[in-house]
VOLUMVEX-557936 format. One record per residue: residue in three letters; x, y, z of N, C-alpha, C in turn; residue number from 1. Coordinates in nm, 2 decimals. Layout:
BEGIN
  rest    n_px    n_py    n_pz   ca_px   ca_py   ca_pz    c_px    c_py    c_pz   nr
   Ala       X       Y       Z       X       Y       Z       X       Y       Z  NUM
...
This chain:
BEGIN
  rest    n_px    n_py    n_pz   ca_px   ca_py   ca_pz    c_px    c_py    c_pz   nr
   Unk    0.08   -0.11    0.00    0.00    0.00    0.00    0.09    0.12    0.00    1
   Unk    0.05    0.22   -0.07    0.12    0.35   -0.09    0.07    0.44    0.02    2
   Unk    0.16    0.50    0.11    0.11    0.59    0.21    0.10    0.73    0.18    3
   Unk    0.19    0.77    0.09    0.19    0.92    0.05    0.18    0.94   -0.10    4
   Unk    0.12    1.04   -0.14    0.10    1.09   -0.27    0.20    1.19   -0.30    5
   Unk    0.25    1.18   -0.43    0.35    1.29   -0.48    0.26    1.41   -0.49    6
   Unk    0.34    1.53   -0.50    0.26    1.66   -0.52    0.18    1.66   -0.65    7
   Unk    0.23    1.59   -0.75    0.15    1.59   -0.88    0.03    1.50   -0.86    8
   Unk    0.04    1.39   -0.79   -0.08    1.30   -0.76   -0.18    1.37   -0.67    9
   Unk   -0.13    1.45   -0.58   -0.23    1.52   -0.49   -0.30    1.63   -0.57   10
   Unk   -0.23    1.70   -0.67   -0.30    1.80   -0.74   -0.40    1.73   -0.83   11
   Unk   -0.38    1.61   -0.88   -0.47    1.54   -0.96   -0.59    1.51   -0.87   12
   Unk   -0.58    1.46   -0.75   -0.68    1.44   -0.66   -0.77    1.56   -0.65   13
   Unk   -0.70    1.67   -0.62   -0.77    1.81   -0.60   -0.85    1.84   -0.73   14
   Unk   -0.79    1.82   -0.84   -0.86    1.85   -0.97   -0.98    1.76   -0.98   15
   Unk   -0.97    1.63   -0.95   -1.08    1.54   -0.96   -1.20    1.58   -0.88   16
   Unk   -1.17    1.64   -0.75   -1.28    1.68   -0.66   -1.35    1.80   -0.72   17
   Unk   -1.27    1.89   -0.78   -1.33    2.01   -0.85   -1.41    1.96   -0.95   18
   Unk   -1.36    1.87   -1.05   -1.44    1.81   -1.16   -1.57    1.76   -1.12   19
   Unk   -1.56    1.69   -1.01   -1.69    1.62   -0.96   -1.77    1.71   -0.88   20
   Unk   -1.75    1.84   -0.87   -1.83    1.94   -0.80   -1.84    1.93   -0.66   21
   Unk   -1.73    1.87   -0.59   -1.73    1.87   -0.45   -1.67    2.00   -0.40   22
   Unk   -1.74    2.07   -0.33   -1.70    2.21   -0.28   -1.57    2.20   -0.20   23
   Unk   -1.48    2.28   -0.25   -1.35    2.29   -0.18   -1.36    2.34   -0.04   24
   Unk   -1.45    2.42   -0.01   -1.48    2.47    0.12   -1.52    2.36    0.21   25
   Unk   -1.60    2.26    0.17   -1.64    2.14    0.24   -1.50    2.06    0.27   26
   Unk   -1.42    2.04    0.17   -1.31    1.96    0.19   -1.21    2.02    0.30   27
   Unk   -1.21    2.16    0.30   -1.13    2.23    0.40   -1.20    2.21    0.54   28
   Unk   -1.33    2.23    0.55   -1.39    2.20    0.67   -1.37    2.06    0.73   29
   Unk   -1.39    1.97    0.64   -1.35    1.83    0.68   -1.22    1.81    0.73   30
   Unk   -1.11    1.87    0.67   -0.98    1.85    0.70   -0.95    1.91    0.83   31
   Unk   -0.99    2.03    0.85   -0.97    2.10    0.98   -1.04    2.03    1.09   32
   Unk   -1.17    1.98    1.06   -1.23    1.91    1.17   -1.17    1.78    1.21   33
   Unk   -1.11    1.71    1.11   -1.03    1.59    1.14   -0.91    1.62    1.21   34
   Unk   -0.84    1.73    1.19   -0.72    1.76    1.26   -0.76    1.78    1.41   35
   Unk   -0.86    1.85    1.43   -0.92    1.87    1.57   -0.97    1.74    1.64   36
   Unk   -1.03    1.67    1.56   -1.07    1.54    1.62   -0.96    1.44    1.66   37
   Unk   -0.86    1.45    1.59   -0.74    1.37    1.62   -0.68    1.41    1.74   38
   Unk   -0.67    1.54    1.76   -0.61    1.60    1.88   -0.70    1.56    2.00   39
   Unk   -0.84    1.59    1.98   -0.93    1.57    2.10   -0.93    1.42    2.14   40
   Unk   -0.92    1.33    2.04   -0.93    1.19    2.06   -0.80    1.14    2.13   41
   Unk   -0.69    1.19    2.09   -0.57    1.13    2.13   -0.50    1.21    2.23   42
   Unk   -0.53    1.33    2.26   -0.46    1.41    2.35   -0.56    1.50    2.43   43
   Unk   -0.65    1.43    2.50   -0.75    1.51    2.57   -0.70    1.59    2.69   44
   Unk   -0.58    1.55    2.74   -0.52    1.63    2.86   -0.43    1.74    2.82   45
   Unk   -0.40    1.74    2.69   -0.30    1.85    2.64   -0.39    1.96    2.58   46
   Unk   -0.40    2.06    2.66   -0.50    2.17    2.62   -0.44    2.29    2.57   47
   Unk   -0.31    2.30    2.54   -0.25    2.42    2.48   -0.19    2.38    2.34   48
   Unk   -0.27    2.43    2.24   -0.22    2.40    2.11   -0.18    2.52    2.03   49
   Unk   -0.07    2.51    1.96   -0.03    2.61    1.87   -0.04    2.56    1.72   50
   Unk   -0.10    2.65    1.64   -0.11    2.60    1.50   -0.04    2.70    1.41   51
   Unk    0.07    2.65    1.34    0.15    2.74    1.25    0.08    2.73    1.12   52
   Unk    0.04    2.85    1.06   -0.03    2.84    0.93    0.03    2.92    0.83   53
   Unk    0.04    2.87    0.71    0.09    2.93    0.58   -0.04    3.00    0.51   54
   Unk    0.00    3.04    0.39   -0.10    3.13    0.31   -0.19    3.04    0.22   55
   Unk   -0.17    2.91    0.22   -0.25    2.83    0.13   -0.35    2.75    0.19   56
   Unk   -0.39    2.64    0.13   -0.51    2.55    0.18   -0.47    2.49    0.31   57
   Unk   -0.34    2.46    0.34   -0.31    2.40    0.47   -0.34    2.50    0.58   58
   Unk   -0.31    2.62    0.55   -0.33    2.73    0.65   -0.48    2.74    0.67   59
   Unk   -0.56    2.74    0.58   -0.70    2.73    0.59   -0.75    2.61    0.67   60
   Unk   -0.68    2.50    0.65   -0.72    2.38    0.74   -0.70    2.42    0.89   61
   Unk   -0.58    2.48    0.91   -0.55    2.53    1.05   -0.65    2.61    1.11   62
   Unk   -0.70    2.72    1.04   -0.80    2.81    1.08   -0.93    2.73    1.13   63
   Unk   -0.97    2.64    1.04   -1.09    2.55    1.08   -1.06    2.47    1.20   64
   Unk   -0.95    2.40    1.21   -0.90    2.32    1.32   -0.90    2.40    1.45   65
   Unk   -0.85    2.53    1.44   -0.85    2.62    1.56   -0.99    2.64    1.62   66
   Unk   -1.08    2.67    1.52   -1.22    2.68    1.56   -1.29    2.56    1.63   67
   Unk   -1.26    2.44    1.58   -1.31    2.33    1.63   -1.25    2.29    1.76   68
   Unk   -1.12    2.32    1.77   -1.05    2.29    1.91   -1.11    2.39    2.02   69
   Unk   -1.13    2.51    1.98   -1.20    2.60    2.07   -1.32    2.55    2.14   70
   Unk   -1.40    2.49    2.04   -1.53    2.43    2.09   -1.51    2.32    2.18   71
   Unk   -1.39    2.26    2.19   -1.37    2.15    2.28   -1.28    2.19    2.40   72
   Unk   -1.27    2.32    2.42   -1.21    2.37    2.54   -1.06    2.39    2.55   73
   Unk   -1.00    2.39    2.43   -0.86    2.40    2.41   -0.82    2.55    2.40   74
   Unk   -0.70    2.59    2.45   -0.64    2.72    2.44   -0.56    2.71    2.32   75
   Unk   -0.58    2.81    2.23   -0.52    2.81    2.10   -0.44    2.93    2.07   76
   Unk   -0.32    2.90    2.02   -0.23    3.02    1.96   -0.21    2.98    1.82   77
   Unk   -0.29    3.06    1.73   -0.28    3.06    1.59   -0.17    3.15    1.54   78
   Unk   -0.07    3.11    1.47    0.04    3.18    1.42    0.03    3.19    1.26   79
   Unk    0.00    3.30    1.20    0.00    3.31    1.06    0.13    3.36    1.02   80
   Unk    0.20    3.29    0.93    0.34    3.33    0.89    0.35    3.41    0.77   81
   Unk    0.26    3.51    0.78    0.25    3.61    0.67    0.15    3.72    0.70   82
   Unk    0.14    3.82    0.62    0.03    3.91    0.64   -0.10    3.84    0.58   83
   Unk   -0.21    3.88    0.64   -0.34    3.81    0.60   -0.37    3.85    0.46   84
   Unk   -0.33    3.97    0.40   -0.35    3.99    0.27   -0.28    3.90    0.16   85
   Unk   -0.19    3.83    0.22   -0.11    3.73    0.13   -0.17    3.60    0.13   86
   Unk   -0.28    3.58    0.20   -0.35    3.44    0.20   -0.40    3.43    0.05   87
   Unk   -0.36    3.31   -0.01   -0.39    3.29   -0.15   -0.52    3.22   -0.19   88
   Unk   -0.57    3.14   -0.10   -0.68    3.05   -0.14   -0.82    3.11   -0.08   89
   Unk   -0.91    3.12   -0.17   -1.04    3.18   -0.14   -1.10    3.12   -0.01   90
   Unk   -1.10    2.99    0.00   -1.15    2.92    0.11   -1.08    2.96    0.24   91
   Unk   -0.95    2.97    0.23   -0.86    3.01    0.34   -0.89    3.15    0.38   92
   Unk   -0.92    3.23    0.29   -0.95    3.38    0.32   -1.07    3.38    0.39   93
   Unk   -1.18    3.31    0.36   -1.31    3.30    0.43   -1.29    3.25    0.57   94
   Unk   -1.21    3.14    0.58   -1.19    3.08    0.71   -1.10    3.18    0.79   95
   Unk   -1.01    3.25    0.74   -0.94    3.34    0.82   -1.02    3.45    0.88   96
   Unk   -1.12    3.50    0.79   -1.22    3.60    0.84   -1.29    3.55    0.95   97
   Unk   -1.34    3.43    0.95   -1.42    3.36    1.05   -1.33    3.35    1.18   98
   Unk   -1.21    3.31    1.17   -1.14    3.29    1.29   -1.09    3.42    1.35   99
   Unk   -1.08    3.52    1.27   -1.05    3.66    1.32   -1.16    3.70    1.40  100
   Unk   -1.29    3.69    1.36   -1.41    3.73    1.43   -1.43    3.65    1.56  101
   Unk   -1.40    3.52    1.56   -1.40    3.43    1.67   -1.30    3.48    1.78  102
   Unk   -1.18    3.52    1.73   -1.07    3.56    1.82   -1.12    3.69    1.90  103
   Unk   -1.19    3.78    1.83   -1.24    3.91    1.90   -1.33    3.87    2.02  104
   Unk   -1.41    3.75    2.02   -1.50    3.72    2.12   -1.45    3.62    2.21  105
   Unk   -1.35    3.55    2.18   -1.32    3.43    2.26   -1.18    3.45    2.32  106
   Unk   -1.16    3.46    2.46   -1.03    3.48    2.51   -0.94    3.37    2.51  107
   Unk   -0.99    3.25    2.46   -0.91    3.12    2.46   -0.83    3.11    2.32  108
   Unk   -0.83    3.21    2.24   -0.76    3.20    2.12   -0.67    3.33    2.11  109
   Unk   -0.54    3.32    2.08   -0.45    3.43    2.05   -0.41    3.41    1.91  110
   Unk   -0.41    3.51    1.83   -0.37    3.52    1.69   -0.24    3.60    1.68  111
   Unk   -0.14    3.55    1.62   -0.02    3.62    1.59    0.00    3.62    1.45  112
   Unk    0.04    3.74    1.39    0.08    3.76    1.26    0.23    3.78    1.25  113
   Unk    0.30    3.68    1.20    0.45    3.69    1.19    0.49    3.72    1.05  114
   Unk    0.56    3.83    1.04    0.61    3.88    0.91    0.77    3.87    0.90  115
   Unk    0.82    3.86    1.02    0.97    3.86    1.02    1.02    3.75    1.12  116
   Unk    1.12    3.68    1.09    1.17    3.58    1.18    1.20    3.61    1.32  117
   Unk    1.24    3.75    1.34    1.27    3.78    1.47    1.14    3.79    1.56  118
   Unk    1.03    3.78    1.51    0.90    3.79    1.59    0.87    3.64    1.64  119
   Unk    0.94    3.54    1.60    0.91    3.41    1.64    0.98    3.39    1.78  120
   Unk    0.89    3.33    1.88    0.95    3.30    2.00    0.94    3.15    2.03  121
   Unk    1.01    3.10    2.13    1.01    2.96    2.16    0.86    2.92    2.20  122
   Unk    0.82    2.80    2.16    0.68    2.76    2.18    0.67    2.67    2.30  123
   Unk    0.59    2.68    2.40    0.58    2.60    2.51    0.44    2.53    2.51  124
   Unk    0.38    2.52    2.40    0.25    2.45    2.38    0.26    2.30    2.40  125
   Unk    0.14    2.24    2.44    0.15    2.09    2.46    0.16    2.03    2.32  126
   Unk    0.09    2.09    2.22    0.08    2.03    2.09    0.11    2.15    1.99  127
   Unk    0.19    2.11    1.88    0.22    2.20    1.77    0.17    2.14    1.64  128
   Unk    0.09    2.21    1.57    0.04    2.17    1.44    0.11    2.25    1.34  129
   Unk    0.18    2.17    1.25    0.24    2.24    1.12    0.14    2.24    1.01  130
   Unk    0.09    2.35    0.97    0.00    2.37    0.87    0.05    2.48    0.77  131
   Unk    0.18    2.47    0.76    0.26    2.58    0.68    0.26    2.57    0.53  132
   Unk    0.30    2.45    0.49    0.32    2.42    0.35    0.24    2.30    0.31  133
   Unk    0.21    2.29    0.18    0.14    2.18    0.12    0.21    2.15   -0.01  134
   Unk    0.12    2.09   -0.10    0.17    2.04   -0.23    0.21    2.15   -0.33  135
   Unk    0.17    2.28   -0.29    0.20    2.38   -0.38    0.35    2.44   -0.36  136
   Unk    0.42    2.39   -0.26    0.55    2.44   -0.23    0.65    2.43   -0.36  137
   Unk    0.72    2.53   -0.38    0.82    2.53   -0.48    0.93    2.64   -0.44  138
   Unk    1.05    2.61   -0.49    1.16    2.70   -0.46    1.22    2.69   -0.32  139
   Unk    1.30    2.78   -0.29    1.37    2.79   -0.15    1.28    2.84   -0.05  140
   Unk    1.28    2.79    0.07    1.21    2.84    0.19    1.26    2.98    0.23  141
   Unk    1.17    3.07    0.25    1.20    3.21    0.29    1.15    3.23    0.44  142
   Unk    1.21    3.34    0.50    1.17    3.38    0.63    1.03    3.44    0.63  143
   Unk    0.95    3.42    0.72    0.98    3.36    0.86    0.95    3.21    0.85  144
   Unk    0.91    3.15    0.74    0.88    3.01    0.73    0.99    2.92    0.77  145
   Unk    1.11    2.95    0.71    1.22    2.86    0.73    1.26    2.86    0.88  146
   Unk    1.25    2.97    0.95    1.29    2.97    1.09    1.17    2.90    1.17  147
   Unk    1.05    2.91    1.13    0.94    2.85    1.20    0.95    2.69    1.20  148
   Unk    1.00    2.65    1.08    1.02    2.50    1.06    1.13    2.45    1.14  149
   Unk    1.24    2.54    1.15    1.36    2.49    1.23    1.33    2.49    1.37  150
């Protein structure tokens, strides 16, 4: 059994879902929900979660996961490794706006926008979720992404 898809194979899967009219927003909601479910099911006693988010679809998955984790009583630190206006994916933009609004009303989530690697601090969370890069990655990693990964 093959455990991992190549980036090209994953793009083909994504294109097939679009061709079959499966809404990409639903896919993102399901992905984020499953990230949260995995954490809730496997780490119920670990309540501090940091989610490092990029500007693509994986970042959108993190925004959704953060919302679901809040509903389960987790304390969230959501770290966007760019300016919000650099978010590329329409579904991610929508979910960013949602989590921004949630953060205004819920004291259990802190949102940080990191535009320079000097803004990154050591992370003392119980769980760290890497939602920085996905199949669309190409070229050399730039700051602050490369430092966050290190």
